[in-house]
C-alpha positions as semicolon CSV with decimal commas, in nm:
position;residue;x (nm);y (nm);z (nm)
1;M;0,288;-1,617;1,561
2;S;0,085;-1,402;1,349
3;A;-0,044;-1,516;0,995
4;T;0,161;-1,243;0,824
5;K;0,487;-1,352;0,994
6;E;0,422;-1,717;0,919
7;L;0,345;-1,618;0,549
8;I;0,667;-1,419;0,533
9;D;0,879;-1,699;0,696
10;R;0,728;-1,937;0,420
11;Y;0,825;-1,709;0,145
12;A;1,176;-1,681;0,291
13;I;1,250;-2,033;0,285
14;G;1,206;-2,066;-0,085
15;P;1,557;-2,023;-0,188
16;A;1,668;-2,302;0,049
17;T;1,390;-2,525;-0,063
18;L;1,465;-2,464;-0,450
19;E;1,824;-2,509;-0,388
20;Y;1,771;-2,851;-0,215
21;A;1,533;-2,978;-0,507
22;V;1,811;-2,921;-0,765
23;H;2,127;-3,039;-0,545
24;G;2,344;-3,292;-0,706
25;L;2,201;-3,267;-1,063
26;T;2,430;-3,303;-1,352
27;D;2,423;-3,046;-1,640
28;E;2,306;-3,315;-1,874
29;Q;2,017;-3,393;-1,621
30;L;1,928;-3,029;-1,595
31;R;1,872;-3,007;-1,955
32;A;1,699;-3,329;-2,020
33;H;1,336;-3,321;-2,097
34;P;1,213;-3,643;-1,876
35;G;0,834;-3,530;-1,839
36;P;0,604;-3,424;-1,695
37;G;0,564;-3,096;-1,897
38;A;0,769;-2,964;-2,167
39;W;1,038;-2,795;-1,990
40;S;1,360;-2,924;-1,874
41;I;1,476;-2,873;-1,505
42;I;1,687;-2,573;-1,596
43;E;1,392;-2,413;-1,786
44;L;1,175;-2,458;-1,477
45;V;1,421;-2,312;-1,257
46;A;1,482;-2,032;-1,473
47;H;1,086;-1,963;-1,490
48;L;1,084;-1,973;-1,123
49;A;1,366;-1,681;-1,102
50;D;1,199;-1,485;-1,373
51;A;0,835;-1,506;-1,225
52;D;0,961;-1,452;-0,891
53;C;1,130;-1,104;-1,009
54;V;0,805;-1,014;-1,176
55;I;0,599;-1,105;-0,835
56;A;0,848;-0,914;-0,646
57;D;0,788;-0,607;-0,876
58;R;0,409;-0,637;-0,810
59;I;0,462;-0,683;-0,449
60;K;0,666;-0,340;-0,447
61;R;0,427;-0,162;-0,666
62;T;0,136;-0,269;-0,446
63;L;0,298;-0,145;-0,149
64;A;0,428;0,199;-0,281
65;E;0,164;0,316;-0,530
66;P;-0,222;0,327;-0,513
67;E;-0,393;0,044;-0,691
68;P;-0,114;-0,007;-0,922
69;A;-0,138;-0,185;-1,283
70;L;0,003;-0,532;-1,230
71;L;0,103;-0,688;-1,573
72;G;0,074;-1,043;-1,657
73;F;0,341;-1,204;-1,893
74;D;0,371;-1,507;-2,112
75;E;0,585;-1,749;-1,932
76;T;0,624;-1,982;-2,229
77;A;0,716;-1,687;-2,478
78;W;0,984;-1,563;-2,181
79;N;1,132;-1,911;-2,169
80;D;1,142;-1,977;-2,538
81;R;1,268;-1,632;-2,665
82;L;1,486;-1,578;-2,386
83;R;1,655;-1,944;-2,443
84;M;1,613;-2,029;-2,099
85;R;1,715;-2,368;-2,206
86;D;2,064;-2,255;-2,215
87;A;2,063;-2,065;-1,879
88;S;2,290;-2,100;-1,603
89;L;2,169;-2,290;-1,290
90;E;2,390;-2,097;-1,046
91;N;2,279;-1,755;-1,199
92;A;1,904;-1,847;-1,182
93;L;1,951;-1,968;-0,808
94;A;2,132;-1,666;-0,723
95;L;1,887;-1,438;-0,879
96;F;1,597;-1,634;-0,706
97;R;1,788;-1,618;-0,347
98;A;1,891;-1,236;-0,401
99;N;1,520;-1,155;-0,502
100;R;1,367;-1,330;-0,228
101;T;1,617;-1,205;0,034
102;W;1,549;-0,831;-0,083
103;T;1,179;-0,873;-0,108
104;E;1,157;-1,036;0,223
105;G;1,312;-0,735;0,394
106;V;1,048;-0,513;0,222
107;L;0,771;-0,744;0,346
108;R;0,902;-0,758;0,694
109;R;0,895;-0,381;0,723
110;A;0,542;-0,372;0,600
111;D;0,276;-0,364;0,845
112;D;-0,059;-0,573;0,867
113;A;-0,256;-0,297;0,699
114;D;-0,023;-0,289;0,404
115;F;-0,112;-0,658;0,319
116;K;-0,481;-0,544;0,267
117;R;-0,342;-0,299;-0,017
118;R;-0,442;-0,383;-0,376
119;G;-0,312;-0,362;-0,707
120;V;-0,508;-0,430;-1,033
121;H;-0,370;-0,739;-1,235
122;S;-0,409;-0,719;-1,615
123;E;-0,586;-1,083;-1,610
124;R;-0,696;-1,133;-1,271
125;G;-0,839;-0,807;-1,189
126;P;-0,797;-0,663;-0,796
127;V;-0,536;-0,856;-0,584
128;A;-0,432;-0,769;-0,218
129;L;-0,060;-0,780;-0,118
130;A;-0,131;-1,080;0,097
131;D;-0,252;-1,289;-0,209
132;L;0,049;-1,174;-0,396
133;V;0,276;-1,327;-0,166
134;V;0,060;-1,632;-0,112
135;G;0,081;-1,676;-0,465
136;S;0,439;-1,661;-0,479
137;V;0,487;-1,913;-0,223
138;T;0,238;-2,148;-0,391
139;H;0,366;-2,076;-0,731
140;L;0,711;-2,223;-0,613
141;D;0,542;-2,525;-0,466
142;H;0,331;-2,582;-0,789
143;H;0,649;-2,603;-0,971
144;L;0,855;-2,815;-0,748
145;K;0,589;-3,110;-0,796
146;F;0,712;-3,116;-1,158
147;L;1,072;-3,089;-1,066
148;Y;1,051;-3,367;-0,816
149;A;0,858;-3,579;-1,071
150;K;1,107;-3,514;-1,332
151;R;1,386;-3,616;-1,087
152;A;1,225;-3,949;-1,030
153;N;1,197;-3,984;-1,412
154;L;1,566;-3,939;-1,435
155;R;1,622;-4,189;-1,143
156;T;1,760;-3,921;-0,922
157;A;1,442;-3,908;-0,674
158;I;1,481;-3,744;-0,333
159;Q;1,250;-3,678;-0,056
160;P;1,013;-3,369;-0,168
161;R;1,046;-3,055;0,038
162;Y;0,800;-2,765;0,012
163;S;0,722;-2,400;0,151
164;Y;0,377;-2,534;0,271
165;P;0,321;-2,883;0,410
166;I;0,160;-3,080;0,120
167;V;-0,168;-3,286;0,229
């Protein structure tokens, strides 16, 4: 299996991984603030849905345009100002799944040379398409660590699952 195909496969399992991580939680548990971090589980899931859409935009721009500008965003401001504490879990999961499914198709149609194409991130500078996809996969896993810790603090712990094996 090529490294590119394996990367896309890991990207593609993101929705199932996230849905597993929140399965069985009550609305009260989703909106509690058990720590670690300041966000509730619903705010964390809403952030993942929003960030994934932003990253998907960067992926498509990098594939379609010559060295496009890739804007950063203030995740805390988005969560606060967009009132993600009141967001719907079902809608956030549906958006995450639809976005990943659509972007997975875009990635599977790209060739190996496309994964070397670059965009210019407003905060990090030049970034290759492959790095954007890796970043998307690791971003989910990074936040899943917090989600599983929050579940443990709510006494609803489950066996963690990630896109990448955690060593």
